C-alpha positions in Angstrom: -21.5 46.5 27.1 -23.1 43.1 26.0 -21.5 41.4 23.0 -23.4 39.0 20.6 -21.9 36.8 18.1 -22.9 37.8 14.7 -24.1 34.2 14.1 -27.0 34.9 16.6 -28.4 37.5 14.3 -29.9 36.7 10.8 -29.1 40.2 9.5 -25.7 39.3 8.7 -24.6 37.1 5.7 -22.8 33.8 6.2 -19.8 35.1 4.7 -19.3 38.0 7.1 -20.2 35.9 9.9 -17.5 33.2 8.9 -15.0 36.4 8.4 -15.6 37.5 12.0 -15.9 34.1 13.7 -13.6 31.8 11.7 -11.8 33.9 9.3 -9.1 31.2 8.2 -11.7 29.6 6.0 -11.7 33.0 3.9 -8.0 33.7 4.2 -7.3 32.9 0.5 -9.6 35.6 -0.5 -7.9 38.4 1.8 -4.4 39.8 2.5 -3.9 39.4 6.0 -5.5 38.7 9.3 -7.3 41.9 10.9 -6.7 40.3 14.3 -3.0 39.8 14.0 -1.1 42.7 15.2 2.0 41.6 13.4 0.0 41.5 10.0 -1.6 45.1 10.8 2.1 46.5 11.5 3.5 45.1 8.4 0.7 46.4 6.5 1.4 49.8 7.8 5.1 49.6 6.9 4.4 48.2 3.3 1.8 50.9 2.8 4.2 53.7 3.7 7.1 52.2 1.6 5.0 51.7 -1.5 3.7 55.4 -1.5 6.6 57.6 -1.6 5.3 60.0 -3.8 2.2 61.8 -2.4 2.4 65.3 -4.0 -0.8 65.1 -6.1 -2.6 63.5 -3.0 -1.6 66.0 -0.6 -2.1 69.0 -2.9 -5.8 67.8 -3.5 -6.5 67.2 0.1 -5.4 70.4 1.1 -7.2 72.3 -1.6 -10.4 70.3 -0.9 -10.1 70.9 2.8 -10.3 74.6 2.0 -13.3 74.2 -0.2 -15.0 71.8 2.4 -14.4 74.2 5.3 -12.1 71.9 7.3 -8.6 73.2 6.6 -8.1 74.5 10.1 -9.7 71.4 11.7 -7.9 68.6 9.9 -4.8 70.4 8.4 -2.7 68.5 11.0 -4.0 65.1 9.7 -3.2 66.1 6.2 0.5 67.3 7.2 0.9 64.1 8.8 -0.2 62.2 5.9 2.3 64.1 4.0 5.1 62.3 5.9 6.3 59.5 3.8 6.7 57.2 6.8 2.9 57.4 7.5 0.2 55.1 6.5 -3.7 55.4 6.5 -6.5 53.8 7.9 -9.3 54.4 5.5 -13.0 54.1 5.4 -15.7 55.6 2.9 -19.4 55.9 2.5 -21.8 57.8 0.4 -23.0 61.1 1.2 -26.2 60.3 3.2 -28.5 63.0 4.3 -27.6 64.5 7.7 -24.7 62.2 7.7 -26.4 59.0 6.8 -27.4 56.2 9.1 -25.7 55.3 12.2 -23.2 52.9 10.6 -21.6 55.7 8.6 -20.6 57.3 12.1 -19.6 53.9 13.5 -17.2 53.3 10.2 -15.5 56.6 10.9 -15.2 56.2 14.8 -13.8 52.6 14.2 -11.2 54.1 11.7 -10.2 57.0 14.3 -9.8 54.3 17.0 -7.8 51.9 15.0 -5.4 54.7 13.5 -4.7 55.9 17.3 -4.0 52.1 18.2 -1.7 51.5 15.2 0.2 54.6 15.7 0.9 53.8 19.2 1.9 50.3 18.3 4.2 50.9 15.4 5.5 54.4 16.5 5.1 55.6 12.8 2.3 58.2 11.9 -1.1 56.6 10.9 -3.8 58.9 9.8 -7.5 58.2 9.6 -8.9 59.0 6.3 -12.6 59.3 4.9 -13.0 58.6 1.2 -16.2 60.5 0.1 -18.2 58.6 -2.3 -19.5 61.8 -3.9 -19.4 60.2 -7.4 -22.0 58.0 -6.8 -25.2 58.8 -8.7 -28.0 56.7 -7.0 -29.4 59.7 -5.3 -32.3 57.7 -3.8 -29.9 55.7 -1.6 -28.7 58.6 0.0 -31.8 61.1 0.1 -33.5 59.9 3.3 -32.7 59.8 7.1 -34.5 57.7 9.6 -36.1 58.4 12.9 -38.6 57.5 15.6 -41.9 59.4 16.0 -42.9 58.1 19.1 -42.7 54.6 18.6 -43.3 54.7 14.7 -40.4 54.6 12.5 -40.4 57.6 10.1 -38.2 59.1 7.5 -37.6 62.5 6.0 -36.6 62.6 2.3 -35.0 65.3 0.5 -35.6 65.7 -3.5 -33.5 68.2 -5.5 -35.2 71.1 -7.2 -34.6 69.7 -10.6 -35.4 66.0 -10.8 -33.0 65.6 -13.7 -30.0 66.3 -11.4 -30.7 62.7 -9.7 -28.6 61.2 -12.6 -25.5 63.0 -11.8 -23.0 62.7 -9.3 -24.4 63.3 -5.8 -21.3 65.3 -4.8 -21.6 67.6 -7.6 -25.2 68.7 -6.5 -26.2 71.5 -4.3 -28.7 71.9 -1.8 -32.0 73.3 -3.2 -34.6 75.4 -1.5 -36.6 72.4 -0.9 -34.5 71.5 1.9 -36.7 73.9 4.0 -39.6 71.7 3.8 -37.3 68.6 4.8 -35.8 70.5 7.8 -39.2 71.6 8.9 -40.6 68.1 8.9 -37.6 67.1 10.9 -38.0 69.9 13.3 -41.7 68.6 13.7 -40.6 64.9 14.4 -37.8 65.5 17.0 -39.3 65.8 20.5 -38.4 68.9 22.5 -35.0 68.7 24.5 -32.4 70.8 26.0 -30.4 70.2 22.7 -33.0 70.4 19.9 -32.5 74.3 19.3 -28.8 74.0 18.8 -28.9 70.9 16.7 -31.6 72.3 14.4 -29.3 75.3 14.1 -26.2 73.1 13.3 -28.2 71.1 10.8 -29.7 74.4 9.0 -26.3 75.9 8.7 -24.7 72.6 7.3 -27.5 72.3 4.7 -28.1 75.8 3.6 -29.5 76.1 0.1 -26.8 76.6 -2.2 -24.3 74.5 -0.3 -22.7 71.7 -2.2 -24.1 68.3 -1.0 -20.6 67.1 -0.4 -19.9 70.1 1.9 -23.0 69.6 3.9 -22.2 66.0 4.5 -18.8 66.9 5.8 -20.1 69.7 8.0 -22.5 67.0 9.7 -19.6 64.5 10.0 -17.5 67.0 12.0 -20.3 67.6 14.3 -21.3 64.0 14.7 -17.5 62.9 15.2 -15.9 65.9 16.7 -14.0 68.5 14.4 -10.6 67.6 13.1 -10.5 63.9 13.8 -10.5 62.4 10.5 -9.1 63.5 7.2 -11.5 63.7 4.1 -10.7 63.2 0.4 -12.9 63.3 -2.5 -12.0 61.3 -5.7 -14.0 63.7 -7.7 -10.9 65.9 -8.6 -9.2 66.4 -11.7 -5.8 66.1 -10.4 -6.4 62.8 -8.6 -8.0 61.7 -11.7 -4.7 62.5 -13.5 -2.5 60.8 -10.8 -4.8 57.6 -11.4 -5.2 57.7 -15.1 -2.8 54.8 -15.6 -5.1 52.6 -13.6 -8.2 53.8 -15.7 -6.0 53.3 -18.9 -5.2 49.6 -17.8 -9.1 49.0 -17.4 -9.8 50.4 -21.0 -7.2 48.4 -22.5 -7.4 45.2 -20.4 -10.9 45.1 -19.1 -11.1 41.3 -20.2 -8.7 40.3 -17.7 -10.0 42.1 -14.7 -13.7 40.9 -15.7 -12.4 37.3 -16.0 -10.5 37.4 -12.6 -13.6 38.7 -10.9 -15.8 36.2 -12.5 -13.4 33.4 -11.3 -13.3 34.6 -7.9 -17.0 35.1 -7.9 -17.7 31.6 -8.9 -15.3 30.1 -6.2 -17.0 32.2 -3.5 -20.6 31.3 -4.5 -19.7 27.6 -3.9 -19.9 28.3 -0.2 -20.9 31.8 0.3 -22.1 34.6 -2.1 -20.8 37.1 -4.6 -21.6 40.7 -3.6 -20.9 42.4 -6.8 -21.6 41.3 -10.4 -19.1 41.7 -13.3 -19.8 44.5 -15.6 -18.7 45.0 -19.3 -16.3 47.6 -17.9 -15.6 49.3 -14.6 -15.7 52.9 -15.5 -18.3 55.5 -15.6 -18.2 58.4 -18.0 -19.3 62.0 -16.8 -21.1 63.8 -19.7 -24.2 66.4 -19.9 -24.5 66.6 -16.4 -25.1 62.7 -16.0 -22.9 59.8 -15.0 -23.2 56.7 -17.4 -21.7 53.3 -17.5 -19.4 52.3 -20.2 -19.9 49.2 -21.9 -17.5 47.1 -23.9 -18.8 46.3 -27.5 -17.3 44.7 -30.7 -15.9 48.2 -32.1 -14.7 49.5 -28.7 -17.2 50.9 -26.1 -20.7 52.5 -25.7 -22.0 54.6 -23.0 -25.4 53.6 -21.6 -26.7 56.7 -22.9 -25.6 55.7 -26.5 -22.3 57.4 -27.2 -19.8 55.2 -29.1 -16.1 55.4 -28.6 -13.3 53.5 -30.3 -10.4 52.4 -27.9 -8.2 55.2 -29.3 -11.1 57.6 -29.0 -11.6 56.5 -25.0 -7.7 56.8 -24.4 -7.5 60.2 -25.9 -10.4 61.4 -23.8 -8.6 60.1 -20.8 -5.5 61.8 -21.7 -7.4 65.1 -22.2 -10.0 64.9 -19.7 -9.3 62.3 -16.9 -11.8 64.0 -14.8 -14.5 62.9 -16.9 -13.9 59.2 -15.8 -14.9 57.6 -12.6 -14.8 54.1 -11.1 -17.5 51.7 -10.3 -17.8 49.8 -7.1 -15.2 47.2 -8.6 -12.4 49.8 -9.4 -13.4 52.4 -6.7 -10.9 50.7 -3.9 -8.1 50.2 -6.4 -8.3 53.8 -7.1 -8.5 54.6 -3.5 -5.3 52.5 -2.8 -3.6 53.8 -5.9 -3.7 57.2 -4.3 -3.4 56.4 -0.4 -1.1 54.6 1.6 -3.8 52.2 2.8 -2.8 49.8 5.3 -6.3 48.9 6.6 -9.5 49.5 5.2 -12.5 49.7 7.8 -15.5 47.8 6.0 -19.0 47.3 6.6 -20.4 43.8 6.2 -21.5 44.3 2.6 -18.1 45.7 1.9 -16.2 42.7 3.6 -18.1 40.6 1.0 -17.1 42.5 -2.0 -13.5 42.8 -0.8 -13.5 39.0 -0.8 -13.9 39.1 -4.5 -11.0 41.7 -5.1 -7.8 40.2 -4.2 -6.8 39.1 -7.7 -7.9 42.5 -9.1 -5.3 44.1 -6.8 -2.8 41.7 -8.2 -3.9 42.6 -11.6 -3.4 46.4 -10.9 0.0 45.8 -9.1 -1.3 47.0 -5.7 -1.2 45.5 -2.4 -4.6 44.7 -1.1 -5.0 46.4 2.5 -6.2 44.5 5.6 -9.9 44.5 5.7 -11.0 45.4 9.3 -14.8 44.9 10.0 -16.3 48.2 11.5 -17.8 48.3 15.0 -21.5 47.1 14.8 -23.5 48.6 17.5 -26.9 48.9 19.0 -27.5 51.8 21.4 -29.7 50.5 24.1 -31.9 53.0 25.6 -33.0 52.6 29.3 -36.8 52.4 28.5 -36.0 49.6 25.8 -33.8 47.8 28.2 -36.2 47.7 30.9 -38.9 46.0 28.2 -36.2 43.2 27.7 -35.6 42.9 31.1 -39.1 42.6 32.3 -39.8 39.8 29.7 -36.6 38.1 29.8 -35.7 38.7 26.1 -32.6 39.3 24.2 -32.1 41.8 21.5 -32.1 38.7 18.7 -35.7 37.9 19.6 -36.9 41.3 17.8 -35.4 40.3 14.3 -38.7 38.3 13.9 -42.1 40.0 13.3 -43.8 41.4 16.5 -46.8 39.5 15.8 -45.0 36.2 16.0 -43.3 37.3 19.0 -46.2 38.1 20.8 -48.0 34.9 19.9 -44.9 32.9 21.2 -45.0 34.8 24.5 -48.6 34.5 25.0 -48.6 31.0 24.4 -45.7 30.2 26.6 -47.1 32.3 29.4 -50.4 30.9 29.2 -50.6 28.1 32.2 -54.4 28.2 31.6 -56.9 28.5 28.7 -59.5 30.8 30.5 -62.2 29.8 28.1 -61.7 26.0 28.7 -61.3 26.6 32.5 -64.6 28.4 32.6 -66.4 25.8 30.5 -65.1 23.0 32.6 -65.9 24.7 36.0 -69.6 25.6 34.6 -70.1 22.0 33.8 -70.0 21.3 37.5 -72.4 24.2 38.2 -75.0 22.8 36.0 -74.3 19.3 37.4 -74.9 20.5 40.8 -78.3 22.1 39.8 -79.3 19.0 37.8 -78.4 16.8 40.9 -80.5 18.8 43.3 -83.5 19.3 41.0 -85.2 15.8 41.8 -84.8 16.6 45.4 -86.5 19.8 45.1 -89.3 18.3 42.9 -90.0 15.7 45.6 -90.5 17.9 48.2 -92.0 21.1 46.4 -92.5 21.1 42.6 -93.3 24.9 42.5 -89.7 25.5 43.5 -88.3 23.7 40.4 -88.6 27.1 38.5 -86.8 28.8 41.5 -83.9 26.3 40.9 -83.7 27.2 37.2 -84.1 30.9 38.0 -81.0 30.3 40.5 -79.2 28.6 37.5 -79.6 31.5 35.2 -78.9 34.1 37.7 -75.6 32.1 38.8 -74.5 31.7 35.1 -75.1 35.3 34.4 -72.8 36.1 37.5 -70.4 33.5 36.3 -70.4 34.9 32.7 -69.7 38.4 33.9 -66.8 37.2 36.1 -65.5 35.5 33.1 -65.9 38.5 31.0 -63.9 40.7 33.4 -61.0 38.0 33.7 -60.8 37.9 29.8 -60.7 41.7 29.7 -58.0 41.9 32.3 -56.1 39.2 30.2 -56.7 41.3 27.1 -55.3 44.4 28.8 -52.4 42.5 30.0 -51.9 41.3 26.4 -52.4 44.8 25.0 -49.6 46.1 27.3 -47.2 43.5 26.3 -47.9 44.0 22.6 -47.3 47.7 23.1 -44.0 47.1 24.7 -43.0 44.6 22.2 -43.7 47.0 19.4 -41.9 49.9 21.4 -38.8 47.8 21.7 -38.9 46.4 18.1 -39.1 50.1 16.6 -36.2 51.0 18.6 -34.0 48.0 17.9 -35.2 47.0 14.3 -37.2 49.8 12.9 -38.8 48.9 9.8 -37.4 45.4 10.5 -33.9 46.2 9.9 -31.0 46.6 12.3 -31.0 50.3 14.2 -27.6 51.1 12.7 -28.8 50.7 9.2 -32.0 52.9 9.7 -31.7 55.5 12.4 -29.8 58.8 11.7 -27.4 59.9 14.5 -29.5 63.3 14.8 -32.1 61.2 16.7 -29.7 60.4 19.4 -27.8 63.8 19.4 -31.4 65.5 20.1 -32.0 63.2 23.0 -28.5 63.0 24.7 -26.6 66.0 23.4 -24.5 66.8 20.3 -21.4 65.4 21.6 -22.9 61.9 22.2 -20.9 60.2 19.3 -17.7 62.0 19.8 -17.4 60.5 23.2 -18.4 57.0 21.8 -14.7 55.9 21.2 -14.0 55.7 24.8 -16.6 52.9 25.1 -16.7 51.1 21.7 -14.4 47.9 21.5 -11.9 47.6 18.9 -12.5 43.8 18.8 -15.0 44.2 16.2 -15.8 40.3 15.7 -19.0 40.5 17.5 -22.1 42.8 17.6 -21.9 45.5 20.6 -24.9 46.7 22.6 -24.0 49.9 24.5 -26.4 51.3 27.1 -27.2 55.0 26.6 
């Protein structure tokens, strides 16, 4: 394994780099140092103590596990979470096509690793939990999966049969017959390997038409991670919404306070770092007519983005009678999560670390303990063919964050000891000088041979220019080879100019290295996630 400080990569924000490299500067915005084993153990004990009543949570998770087809595999984890002395290490993500990009798997694997470590250190049960963000309605964000077709970065994209579905919660959608075209395209892109047929069978069964999108996602995650290694919970559940209704009620009644706290913290952060999320009129959505729409605060109460007016009393009445019709936005989502779960630690990506920096005062507002925020493992999988290119050209991975054209020019210029055009021009001047010097001698002896001297010049220069052309052609071929190597490495490390972990699907590597390639990764990943890790594969 090779490790790189995040400061050596421009793909990560200053806030995230500071959080991983000098977290003391950001300590006022968080609730404990993720590197401190004492703080982690105390957070586990506090989470268990503050979540004694778990009936609604456990009942919902058991029911959901049956619906998702993982009751047998993950039942032991739900049973462990029912123990009032247990705590949870939690992560979450949208329901990305085919399991989403690589970082979704890395978040889950980091969560599994950390839960195992904390359970050993504390002697109390610690359960890894994946929060299924199926209520998100931005379908375009989850509809594509990235691959390499040869050396070209490509993607497969799924569109539902009815475009009107894209305004509703993704987890409430079902896979349509259109998925067949997507999987046919995927099968064309994936090169033949010993694993391809079994992998495509897994994918086609997971994404069979009529399957709920949330079920398809979980099926893929179970194959990526290994079955029964993490428990799943979906917040899109009437029983859980009923349990969290007091939090939603507080937001409806006191949205001005939560908004003010968020604005004040955001302003403080922006003085040195950045604010990842912006304040909204309220932090709630309303499901209605198959769509999910934001709720804005107005003078007389509330108005949904599709034009429905509600007084405070009407909104509270709907919450009491139909709590399942409400859902949180990105600000309220972690509060709902930690209202329901005994979350000791949340495993976060770089963007999530940034927005959790804005939320500590919101946890205080909600009367909740903010969990410790642990950065997920950030990884690049280095294939041998790519490693050889870097070794041959004495390059590190960060060099490929820039455009290939720029890197190519820099390498050509630095390697060029001689300008071939200029060298031949200078040398040919000597040839002309030699002919010109001998011409007077020739003329004094036999004027008729002067033409022969010029013919010799012309013949010599013809051969000279042919030699120059061959040399320039050879140089160009060498440059073309170098450019091809750089483009190949760039596509593998930063496809479409973004880090590999944010673009490529786990399916790409499962096809090449086996369906269990990720389930065994926890043995090689480092739980010290303060730097970017490069793993040979």
